[in-house]
C-alpha positions in Angstrom: 27.9 -4.1 -10.1 30.3 -4.3 -7.9 31.5 -8.5 -7.7 31.0 -8.3 -4.2 27.3 -7.2 -4.5 24.8 -9.6 -4.3 21.7 -8.4 -6.5 18.4 -7.5 -4.6 15.3 -9.9 -4.9 12.5 -9.1 -6.4 10.9 -11.4 -3.9 13.2 -13.0 -1.3 11.5 -16.0 0.0 14.2 -17.6 1.2 15.1 -14.7 4.0 11.2 -15.0 4.8 11.3 -18.3 5.4 14.5 -17.9 7.7 12.2 -15.3 9.5 9.1 -17.6 9.8 11.3 -20.4 10.4 10.8 -22.0 13.5 6.6 -21.0 13.7 6.1 -22.4 9.9 7.9 -25.9 11.1 5.3 -25.6 13.9 2.4 -25.3 11.7 3.2 -27.5 9.4 4.5 -30.7 11.6 1.2 -30.3 13.2 -0.1 -31.8 10.1 2.0 -34.3 9.3 0.8 -35.1 12.8 -1.8 -35.2 12.2 -2.2 -36.3 8.3 -5.3 -34.6 6.6 -3.6 -33.2 4.6 -7.9 -32.3 2.9 -9.4 -29.8 4.8 -7.7 -30.7 7.9 -8.3 -28.4 11.0 -6.2 -25.9 9.8 -8.4 -24.5 6.7 -11.2 -24.3 9.4 -8.9 -21.7 11.5 -7.4 -20.3 8.5 -11.2 -19.5 7.7 -11.7 -18.1 11.1 -9.4 -16.2 10.9 -9.4 -14.7 7.4 -13.0 -13.6 8.1 -11.6 -12.2 11.9 -9.6 -9.3 9.3 -12.2 -7.8 7.4 -14.8 -8.3 9.4 -17.0 -10.7 7.4 -19.4 -12.9 8.7 -18.3 -16.3 6.4 -15.2 -17.2 4.8 -14.7 -20.6 2.5 -11.4 -21.5 1.8 -9.9 -22.7 -2.0 -7.9 -23.9 -4.3 -6.7 -20.7 -6.1 -7.7 -17.1 -7.0 -9.0 -18.1 -9.6 -10.9 -21.1 -8.9 -12.3 -18.4 -6.2 -13.2 -16.2 -9.5 -14.6 -19.5 -10.9 -17.1 -20.4 -7.1 -18.7 -17.6 -7.3 -19.9 -16.9 -10.7 -21.2 -20.5 -11.2 -22.2 -19.6 -7.9 -24.7 -16.7 -9.5 -25.2 -19.4 -13.1 -23.1 -16.7 -14.9 -22.6 -18.1 -18.4 -24.0 -18.3 -22.2 -24.7 -15.0 -23.4 -23.8 -13.0 -20.2 -21.8 -9.8 -20.1 -19.0 -9.5 -16.6 -17.5 -6.4 -17.1 -13.7 -5.9 -15.7 -10.9 -3.3 -16.1 -9.0 -3.8 -18.7 -5.5 -3.3 -17.1 -4.9 -6.5 -14.9 -4.1 -10.6 -14.9 -5.7 -13.1 -17.9 -7.4 -14.5 -14.4 -10.1 -11.6 -14.4 -11.3 -12.1 -17.9 -10.6 -15.6 -18.2 -13.0 -17.3 -16.2 -16.1 -15.4 -17.7 -14.4 -17.5 -21.1 -14.3 -20.5 -19.3 -18.5 -20.5 -17.4 -18.9 -19.0 -21.5 -19.9 -15.8 -20.5 -18.1 -12.6 -22.6 -16.1 -10.1 -20.4 -16.9 -7.1 -21.7 -13.2 -4.4 -21.3 -13.5 -1.5 -19.1 -10.6 1.4 -19.4 -8.6 2.6 -16.4 -8.0 5.8 -14.0 -5.0 6.8 -15.1 -4.1 8.2 -11.3 -4.7 5.2 -10.0 -4.6 2.6 -12.5 -8.7 0.7 -11.4 -11.7 0.3 -13.5 -13.3 3.8 -14.2 -17.0 4.9 -13.3 -17.6 6.8 -15.7 -16.4 4.2 -18.8 -18.1 1.6 -17.0 -21.6 3.4 -17.6 -20.8 4.0 -21.1 -20.2 0.4 -21.7 -23.1 -0.8 -19.4 -25.4 1.9 -21.6 -23.4 0.0 -24.8 -24.0 -3.2 -24.3 -27.8 -3.0 -23.3 -27.9 -1.3 -26.5 -26.1 -3.7 -29.2 -28.8 -6.5 -27.1 -26.6 -9.2 -28.0 -25.5 -9.8 -24.0 -27.7 -9.2 -21.1 -25.2 -7.5 -18.5 -24.7 -9.8 -14.6 -21.9 -9.0 -13.1 -19.0 -6.1 -12.8 -16.1 -7.1 -10.7 -13.9 -4.2 -9.5 -10.0 -5.1 -9.4 -8.4 -3.8 -6.0 -5.2 -3.8 -8.2 -1.4 -3.4 -7.0 -2.8 -3.1 -3.5 -5.0 -0.5 -4.1 -9.0 0.0 -3.4 -11.1 -0.1 -6.1 -13.4 3.0 -6.6 -16.0 0.9 -4.0 -18.4 3.6 -3.4 -19.1 3.7 -7.1 -19.5 0.8 -7.8 -21.5 0.0 -5.8 -24.4 2.8 -7.1 -24.1 1.6 -10.9 -24.0 -2.2 -9.9 -27.3 -1.7 -7.9 -29.2 0.9 -10.6 -27.9 -1.8 -12.7 -29.3 -4.7 -11.3 -26.3 -6.6 -11.1 -24.3 -8.5 -9.2 -21.0 -7.0 -7.8 -18.1 -9.4 -6.9 -14.5 -7.7 -5.4 -11.5 -9.7 -6.9 -9.0 -8.9 -4.5 -6.0 -11.2 -5.1 -3.3 -8.6 -4.9 -5.1 -6.4 -1.6 -6.0 -7.9 0.9 -4.2 -6.8 4.2 -5.2 -3.1 2.3 -7.8 -1.4 3.9 -10.2 1.4 3.0 -12.0 4.2 4.3 -10.4 2.7 7.4 -12.5 -0.9 7.6 -10.2 -3.6 6.2 -10.9 -5.0 2.4 -13.3 -8.2 2.6 -17.0 -6.7 2.1 -17.0 -3.6 -0.5 -19.3 -6.6 -3.1 -21.3 -9.2 -2.4 -18.6 -12.0 -2.9 -14.4 -10.8 -2.4 -12.2 -13.6 -3.6 -8.5 -14.0 -3.2 -5.6 -15.2 -3.8 -2.0 -17.0 -1.5 -0.2 -16.5 -4.4 3.5 -17.1 -2.7 4.0 -14.0 -4.4 0.9 -12.1 -2.6 1.4 -9.9 0.9 0.0 -12.8 2.1 0.6 -15.8 0.2 1.3 -19.3 0.9 3.8 -21.5 -0.5 2.1 -22.8 -3.4 -1.7 -21.8 -5.1 -4.6 -20.6 -2.2 -7.0 -18.6 -2.4 -10.6 -17.9 -0.5 -13.8 -16.3 -0.9 -15.3 -13.5 1.9 -19.1 -13.1 2.4 -22.1 -11.4 4.4 -23.9 -14.1 2.7 -24.3 -17.4 4.9 -26.3 -19.2 1.8 -23.8 -18.6 -1.0 -21.4 -19.4 1.1 -22.9 -22.7 1.9 -23.2 -22.9 -2.2 -19.4 -22.0 -2.2 -18.7 -24.5 -0.1 -20.6 -27.1 -2.1 -19.3 -25.9 -5.4 -15.7 -26.7 -4.0 -16.0 -30.3 -3.7 -18.0 -30.9 -6.6 -21.2 -29.6 -5.9 -21.8 -32.3 -3.1 -24.7 -32.0 -0.9 -25.3 -32.7 3.4 -23.0 -36.0 2.9 -19.4 -37.0 0.9 -21.7 -39.1 -2.0 -25.1 -36.8 -2.1 -24.0 -34.4 -5.4 -26.5 -32.0 -5.1 -24.5 -29.9 -8.4 -21.6 -29.5 -11.2 -18.9 -28.2 -9.4 -15.4 -28.3 -9.1 -12.3 -29.7 -7.3 -11.6 -26.7 -4.7 -10.0 -27.3 -2.4 -7.6 -25.5 0.1 -4.8 -28.0 0.7 -4.8 -28.0 4.3 -0.4 -28.1 4.3 -1.3 -24.3 2.8 -3.6 -23.3 5.7 -1.3 -24.1 8.0 1.8 -21.8 5.9 -0.7 -18.7 6.1 -1.6 -19.3 9.5 2.1 -19.3 10.6 2.5 -16.0 8.4 -0.7 -14.4 9.6 1.2 -14.3 13.1 3.5 -11.3 11.6 1.2 -10.2 8.9 0.8 -6.9 10.5 4.7 -6.1 10.2 5.0 -7.6 7.4 2.4 -4.6 5.8 3.9 -2.3 8.5 7.1 -2.7 6.4 6.0 -2.6 3.1 3.9 0.4 3.9 7.2 2.1 5.3 9.4 0.6 2.1 6.9 2.4 0.1 7.5 5.5 1.5 11.1 5.7 1.3 10.7 5.3 -2.3 7.5 7.9 -2.6 10.1 10.2 -2.0 13.5 9.1 -3.2 11.7 9.2 -6.3 9.2 11.1 -6.6 11.5 13.3 -8.9 12.6 10.9 -11.1 10.0 9.3 -11.8 5.8 9.1 -11.7 5.6 7.3 -7.9 1.9 6.1 -7.6 -1.1 7.7 -6.9 -3.1 6.6 -3.5 -6.3 6.2 -3.1 -7.8 9.0 -1.1 -8.4 7.2 2.5 -7.3 4.4 2.6 -3.7 1.8 3.8 -2.7 -0.1 0.7 -0.6 -3.8 1.1 1.4 -3.2 -1.2 1.6 -6.1 -4.0 3.5 -4.3 -6.1 5.0 -0.8 -6.1 4.4 0.6 -9.7 5.8 3.9 -11.2 5.7 5.4 -14.9 8.0 6.3 -16.8 7.5 9.0 -19.7 7.5 6.4 -23.0 9.0 2.9 -23.5 12.0 3.7 -24.7 12.5 5.1 -21.9 11.4 2.2 -19.5 13.6 -0.2 -21.2 16.7 2.2 -20.2 15.3 2.3 -17.7 15.3 -2.0 -16.6 18.9 -1.8 -18.3 20.2 0.3 -16.1 18.6 -1.1 -12.6 19.5 -4.6 -14.1 23.3 -3.0 -14.5 22.6 -2.8 -10.9 21.1 -5.7 -9.4 18.1 -4.5 -8.6 15.2 -6.2 -10.4 12.4 -4.7 -12.3 9.1 -6.3 -13.4 6.3 -5.1 -15.7 2.5 -5.8 -14.8 1.1 -5.6 -17.7 2.5 -5.5 -20.5 -0.4 -6.0 -22.2 -3.5 -4.6 -21.2 -6.4 -8.0 -21.8 -8.1 -6.4 -24.8 -4.8 -6.9 -26.4 -4.2 -10.5 -25.2 -4.5 -12.7 -28.4 -6.9 -15.1 -26.0 -9.3 -12.3 -25.3 -8.8 -10.5 -28.7 -12.0 -11.8 -30.9 -14.0 -11.4 -27.5 -13.2 -7.2 -27.6 -15.9 -4.7 -29.2 -13.1 -2.6 -30.3 -13.7 -0.5 -27.8 -11.5 2.3 -28.2 -9.5 2.0 -24.1 -6.5 4.2 -24.7 -5.3 4.3 -20.5 -4.6 0.7 -20.5 -3.2 0.5 -23.5 -0.7 3.6 -22.8 0.0 2.3 -18.9 1.0 -1.0 -20.5 3.9 0.8 -22.6 5.4 3.2 -19.4 4.6 0.7 -16.2 7.2 -0.3 -14.0 7.3 -2.3 -11.2 9.7 -2.3 -8.1 10.7 -4.8 -5.7 8.6 -4.2 -2.4 8.4 -6.7 -0.3 8.5 -7.0 4.2 12.3 -8.3 3.3 14.6 -5.9 2.1 16.9 -4.0 4.1 17.1 -0.7 4.4 20.5 -0.5 2.1 18.3 -2.7 -0.4 16.4 0.6 -0.5 18.4 2.3 -0.9 20.2 0.8 -4.0 17.0 1.0 -6.2 16.6 4.5 -5.2 19.9 5.1 -6.0 20.2 3.1 -9.0 16.6 4.2 -10.4 17.7 8.3 -10.1 20.5 7.0 -11.7 
């Protein structure tokens, strides 16, 4: 990298603010005018627009994607003695929530090409837990990892056959589609995250829950506000403080106005990477009949040593990279004692070879070319 060249940004929120500035300012200024900073009108407006985007009947705004997962599991009374099946190769929140509620995460291996939960291994894991008799299978969490859809047809079939609650952790994939339909209705409940790095990200924490079940939606709304009933001081159940801030809702409303264009730009960047890198690294395998939100563009190297060399070369050329995830969940110190020892070879292998490249709508074509050139060496 020459002294005159600026490093490529892995995530460029400053450029995003400059591009969306007037709309963002208008939206946030409106909040300061009405001063309803908690559960202001922007929250209800955002809920309506998110539901319309996905075609869902109900949307409940909450304080984070993690709290969205917790509220959904609390509503199902998932707790001590229950088994929650989830992929080993994902972010910690997916496994953290069952443990917080006293349940046990049961880690399932993933597909080596798409990185999504492996339905064949899921069936085997459910069977083994039933035979062991120590835990009661209760739920399956499908994670739409990196912006691509999980194998929802297979997961719905398994959940129905086994009598399990099906939950979609769509934290990284709002804006993605499967079979021509936006993600958001693939499971009984779908949880979203609006962490700043997500395709639709706020300027702080935020999340939402989508469902077609009005009774569950009413329960989610109660749980997000301390379990309240018809009035603020009527406490019907043990809940939590999981409300979405009005300012975050305002930011997200501003970004929604540009979201289709941002998704198109992410797809443009991903296709440029596909074309420029496919002879040099293993580029992402696209899930059939889907459109990705490209929260992460992750390539695979031959081994850990090659990845380390690649990262060093990229850094020297001003190109950032990241590892999602350096350890699968069953190897994390917090979860090792909760894992039953089942071998998860695909998740273990991916953790040593995966490398994420910058993918966001504010990358210029020149930035994309620099990334491709740096990877190709």
